[in-house]
N, C-alpha and C positions, 0 to 999 in steps of 0.2 A: 635591721632597725638602727638608724643613726641619729635618733633624737628622742627626747622625752615623749613628744607627741606620737611618734611612730610606735614606741613601746606601749603606750597607753591604748592606742588603737588596736594593736596586735593582741594584747591581753584581753581587751574588752570584747572584741568581735571575732577573734579566731580561737583563742585558747579557753576563755572563761565567759562566754556570752550568757549562759544560763544563770551562773552565779551573779553576774553583773545585773541582769534584768530582775532577778528575784530580790536582791538587796535593794535595788532602786524601788521596786514595788512595795517592799516592806517599809522602807523609810518614808514612803508617801502616806502611810497609815499613822498619822500623827494625832488624831482626835479619837479618844476612846468612847465614841458613841456606839450605838448598837450595830450599825452597819459596818463600822470599822472592826469591831470585835469579830463579826461574822467573816469579814474578809481575811483577817489574820488567821482565824480558825481554819478557813478554807485552804490557805497556803500550807498550813501544817498538815491537815488531814489528807492532802493529796500525796503525801510521802509517808509510807509506813515507818521507815527508818527515822525520819524526822519526828513523827508523832511519838514513837517509843522513847526517843532521847528527851523530848520536851517533858513527857510524863515522868521519866526517871529523874530529871533535874527538879521537877516540881515537888518531888518528895524528899529532896535533900534539905537539911537544916539551913544551908546557905541561902536558899530562896524561901523555904517554907518553915518559918519559925513557929507556926501554930501546930505543926506536926500532924495536922489533919490529912488523912490519906486522899490523894488525888488520882482519879482513874480515867478522867476524860479531859479533853482539851478545853471544852467550855467551862468545866469545873475549875481548871487551872487558872483561866483568865479571870473568873469570878472571885476565886479565893486569893490568888497571889497578885493579880493585877495585870493589866494590859502591858505595861512597860516591861515588867519582869519576864513575861512570856515572850514578848518581842525580843528581849535580850537573849533568852535561851535559844530562840529560833535562829537568830543571826549567828550565835556561837556554833550551833550544830551544823548550819549550812556551810560555814567557813571550814570546819573540820572535815565534814563529809566530802565536800566538793574538792578540796585540795588533796586529801589523802587518797581519794579515788583515782587521782592522776599520778601520784608519786609518793613514795615513802623514803625519799632521800634523807640522809642524815642532816643536811642543811635545813630542809623543810621541817623535820621533826624538832630540831633545835629552835627554829623560829616560832613554831607553834607552842612549844613549852614556854618560851620566854613571853610570848603574847598573852597566853592564858594566865601565867603567873602574874604578870603586870596588871591584867584586868581584875583579877581577884584582889590584889593588893590595893588598887585604886578604890574599888567598891568598899572594901573593909575599912580603909583609912578615912574615907570621906566622912566628916562629921554628919551625924544622922540628919538627913533632910527628907524631902519627899521621894517617893519611889522613882519618879522620872529622873531626878538628879543621880541617884544611885546607879541606875542602869545606863545613864548617859556616860558616866566616867568608865564604867565597865566596858562598854562597846568602844569608847574612845581609845582606851588602852589596847584593846584587842586588835583594833584596826589601824593603830598608829603606824605600823610597818606593813601595811597590806601590800605595798609594792614589792617588798622583799619576799613575802609569803607567796604572792602570785608568781613571781619569777622562778622560785625554786620548785614550784609545782609543775613546771613545764620542762619536758625533756628536749632541750634545745642545744645546738652547738655552742651557743654563748654560755649556757649553764656549765657545760663541761670545760670550756675555756677559762671561765672565771674560777671554777673550782681548782683548776691546775695552778693558776696564779696564786691563789690563797695558800695552797699547799707549799708553794715555794717561799712563802713568808712575805709576799708583797702586801703593802698597806691596803686596808679594805677599800677606802675611798678611791685611792689611786687605781686599784684593780678594777673597780666598777667603771671608772671613767675610761680606762683603756679598752675594756671589752664592750661596754654598753653605750659609750659616748654620752652618758648621763649617770645619775646616781639613783639608788633605791629611794632616797628621800624625795627626789624630783618625780619619780614615777608614782610614788604614793600620793603626792599632791595632785598629780594629774588624774589618778584613779578616783580620788575622793570627789573631785569635780565631775568627772565623767559619769560616775555611778550615783551621783546625787546623794552622798552619804550624810549630808546635813551640815548646818553652820557650826555646831560644836566641834565635830571632828575636823572641819576645815580650820578652825582656830587652833586645835591641838597640833596639826601638822604644818601650820603656816610658819614662815620665817619670822624672826624677831620675837619679842616678848608676847606671851599669851594675853588675851583680853579678860580672862577670869581666873580666879583662884582654882576653880575646878579643872580648867585646862592645864594650869601649871602643875596641879597634883598629878594629873595623868602623865605629863612629861617626866616628872621626877619618879613616878612609879615604874615607868618603862626603863628609865636609866638604872634604877635600883635593882630591877629584875635582871638586867644585863650584868651588873657588877656582882650580884649575889652568886653567879655561876662560879666565881673564883673565891667565894667565902664572904662572911659577914663583916670582916674587919678590913681596915685599910683607910688611907687618907681620903680616897675618892668616895668610898662608902660612907665615911663619917660626914663628909660634906653633903651628900644627898640626904642622909638621915636628918641632919640639922635643918635642911631646907624643908623637908616633909614635916618635921616637928613644928617649925614656924607656921606652916600652912594650916595645920590642924589644931594648933594650940596645946601641944603636949611637949614633954621633955624628950630630948634625943634618946635617953635610956629607955623611956616608956615605948617610944616608937620602935627601937631596936628589938625589944621583946615582942611587940605586936606583930612585926613583919615576919618573924620566925613562925609564929602561930598561923599567920595568913598563908605562908608558904605551904604548910601542911594542908590547909584548906584547899589550896590550888591543886594539890595532888588528888584530893578526893573528887574535885570537880572534873579533872581529867579522866578519872576512872568512870564517872557518871556519863561523860561524853563518849565513852567507848575508845579512848586512846590511852590505855594504861602504860603503853611503851614510853610515853614522854615523861612520866614521873621520874624515871632514872636521870633525866636531864634537868630536874628541878632541885633546888637546894633544901626542900622541906625535910622534915623528920620522917615522913611517911615514904617508904620505898617499896617497890615491887620485889618480892622474893624470887629467887631463881626458879623455884617450883611454884607455879600459880596455885592458888587455893580456890576450890570450887565455891561459887556463891551459895549462901544459905537460903533455905526456904523461909518464907514469911507467912505463917498461918493467919495472922490478923489481916494482912493485905489480901491473902487468898479469899477470905470470907467477904471482904469489901468488894472485890472485883466480881466474885460470884453473885453477890447481891445485885450489882449493877447489871450483870448478864441476865439474871432472873427478871429484873424489871424491864430490860430491853425486849424480852420474849413475851411479856404480858400484853403488850400493845401490838402494833404492826411491826413484826421483826424486820430489821434491816441486816441482811447477811454481811455486808461490808463492816458495819458497826460492830456486830457480834464477833466476827472473826478478828477484828482489830483488838477488841477487848480480850479475846482468847490468847492471841499472840502476846499481848502485853502481860497478861496474867502468867503465862508460861515463863516469860523471861524474868519478870520482876518478882513474882510471888513463889513460883516453883523453884527458881534459882538456876536457870539455864541461860548461858551467855548468848547463844545464837539460836534463832528460831525461824522456821520457814513454814508457810502454808502453800501447798501445791494443789492445783485443781486440774481436772481433765481439760484438754484442749478441744478445739472444734472437731478435730479428726477422731477423737475418742481413743487415740492410740497412746497418748503421752500425758503425764502429769507435769505441769509447768508451774513455775513460781508465780504466786499472786501477791504474797507479802513476805518480806524477809527483814530481819533486824538483827543487829549485833555486830561486833567488830569483825572485819574481814569478810563480810557477806556480800559486798558489792558484786563480785563475779557471779554470785548465785542467781542474780536477776535474769541473766541470759543463759547460764550454763547448767544450773541445777535442774536437770530434766530426767524423769524416770519413765521407762517404758511400762505401760500397764500390764504387759504380759510377764514382767519380771526379768526380762533379758537385759543384757548390757552391764556395764561396770557398776551402776547403782542399783541393779535389781535386788541385791541383798537387803536393801533398806525397805523394800516394799512391805507395808504392814499386812497382816492377815486379818483375822476376825476381830481382834481387839487391840487395845494399846499395849505396848510391850517395850522392854528394854533391849535395844539392839546391842549385841556383843560381837565385836569383830573377830575374825579368825585369820590365820596366817595366809589364807588363800585370797583374802579380799584385796582387790586392786585399789589403787589410789587414783582418783580422777585428777586430771591435769590442773583444773581450776582451783583446787583446794587440797592442802596437805593432810587434813584431818578427817574429812568425810570418809566413811567406811573403815577408818583406822582407829577411831575412838568410840567409846560407848555413847549411846544416844537413846532418846525416847522417840518412838514413832506411834502414830495413832491414825486409823483410817476414818474416812467419811463415806457414807453410803447413801445412795438414792435409788429406791425401788430395786434393791438387791444388787446394785452395781457399785463398784468402787469408783468414786468420782473425785476423791481428794485425800490428802493426808497432811498431818502436822509432823514436823521433824524438829528436834531440838538437841543440841550438844553443847559441850563446854570447851570446844577447841582443844588447846594443849593442856588442859587441866587433867591431871592423872587421877581421875575419880569416876567410879561407876555410879550412876543415879541409883538411889536407894528406893525401898518400897514406898516410903512416904512420898517421895517425889513422883513416882509412877502413879500413885493413887491421886495426888493432886492434879497431875497432868491429865489423867483420865477424866476427872471432873470437868476440867475446862473443855476438853474435846467433846464430851457429852453435850455440853451446851451448844456448841457449833452443830453437832449432829441433830439436836432437837430443832434448831432453827431450820436446817435443811428439810427436816421431816415436815415441819409446819408449812413451809413454803411449797413443798411438793404436793400437799393436800389442798 
């Protein structure tokens, strides 16, 4: 690739065509009429991981200040608003699509900076309508999409650029040497090619922005970059003064506010399933060296169980019921990673149907159990009832995941006419904690609803 156009074409059609097409389709949904809401819900519900992340974000104070529990995508759109759910969807897609390809330090740093800037822009914007809030959030998140896209690709140019940066060469000079263009130019090309909208086009354009909101986004991105070296300094003072002028506050007030916002950005990163980037943010909230297991949420358990009961009173939809069960196990029981496996057409294997949680992308293809209990993962096969799996020293570690079979987990079987046809699996990855009896009981309640749905359908 020897030009901006060549890089834009390569990233759009070779490396990231699915992300490009999905973002383009979502950004075409501009009118919140009934058909558009259904279309957005359809995009989300087609991906279990995306559904889980949107629901998790929908229950954060950042988006949901009413604190009313949200258990379905349609409920999220109704309660929180179309634009907010669209914002969550784009955020989740960016994170999942890029991290599925690479977890290079450069990509993680760029993601941390983009998410920090997005939260800052949304929190600093003087309260307007919902659309304006989400517009600045997405604008800041995507302002450096060219750089994000580049570092997600395992290319010779990425390795060459990294080598030049390690030698201390100036960033822009290194980009021109290796790419024959710059990340800024690639970003402008992607914004155009992916139809990301006029606001983002204004944010990334050369020259002065056409609106105060676009200017706020630019300054938020610059402030996020500078904050990686601390909150003090001449450059930071200049940016904070500019932000203060844009929102009508004093620089001192803005300085206090951005520190609070940085902590909020860490919380959003955790909700998006990327806690590792919080170490790269300047907020007060940091991840401890030893992760803490998520806590159970009895109130949310009851809410989701009520929704499950309601789903079973009419014509039960197995996909909807199982998605609610997976979401309940993750969010209410307090398990980071959850999988639903069902018997394949041969009847010999249990294969993934729904997976969610950090680091579960490889599960979609490789988390396969033999129904006869043989193989590396045979130790996970549930027997007559839900149980806590406890690893032993003889357990092998599968190549696709360092924790499966090595950490405590919850397992639960699904039966049809006396045959094992599926199972739920849930663990907390590297968290050094064994699920307790309360978690097992709550897990069992959710699995029982999926079992009841199967039983009703079989009759």
